[in-house]
N, C-alpha and C positions, 0 to 999 in steps of 0.2 A: 480476650479483650477485643472490642470492636475498634476499627480504625475509622477516622473521619474521612468522608468522601469529599474530595475537592472536585467540583464539576468543571470540566473543560469542554467547551462547546466548539473548539476549533476544528474538530473532525466531522461536524454535522453538515450535511449537504441540504441546501434549500430545495424543496420539492418542485418549485416552479422553474428552476434552472436545469433540471435533469430531464432528458428525453428518454422515457422508458420504452422498451420494445414490448412486443406481445408476450414474451415469456418473462417479463419483469427484470430484464438485464439492461445494463447501460455500458457504454464505452467510456473509458478513461483516457485522458491525454496526459502523457508524462512530460515533465518540464525539463528536468535536469538529472544527469547521472552524477551521483554524489561520491560513490565509492565503487571500485572494481577490484576484485581479488580472484585468485585461482586457488581452489582447494585441491590438494593432491591426495587422492586415494591410493590404494595399493597399485591398481593397474590403469587408472584413468584420472583425468583432471576435470574438475567441474568449475565453470566460470560463475562467480557470484557477483551480482550487480545490485547496488542500492540506488533506486530511482525515486525522485519526488515529483 
């Protein structure tokens, strides 16, 4: 059974506000660190950070 698609345009970036480089990449500026955790593996720790 098909699910209905609810369109959410909050993730869309306007093309006139983005400065593209020659290889079609762009730089993003992070605003705020939301969450920070440390994941423990067997022999090392990995820092996990959620940024918006």
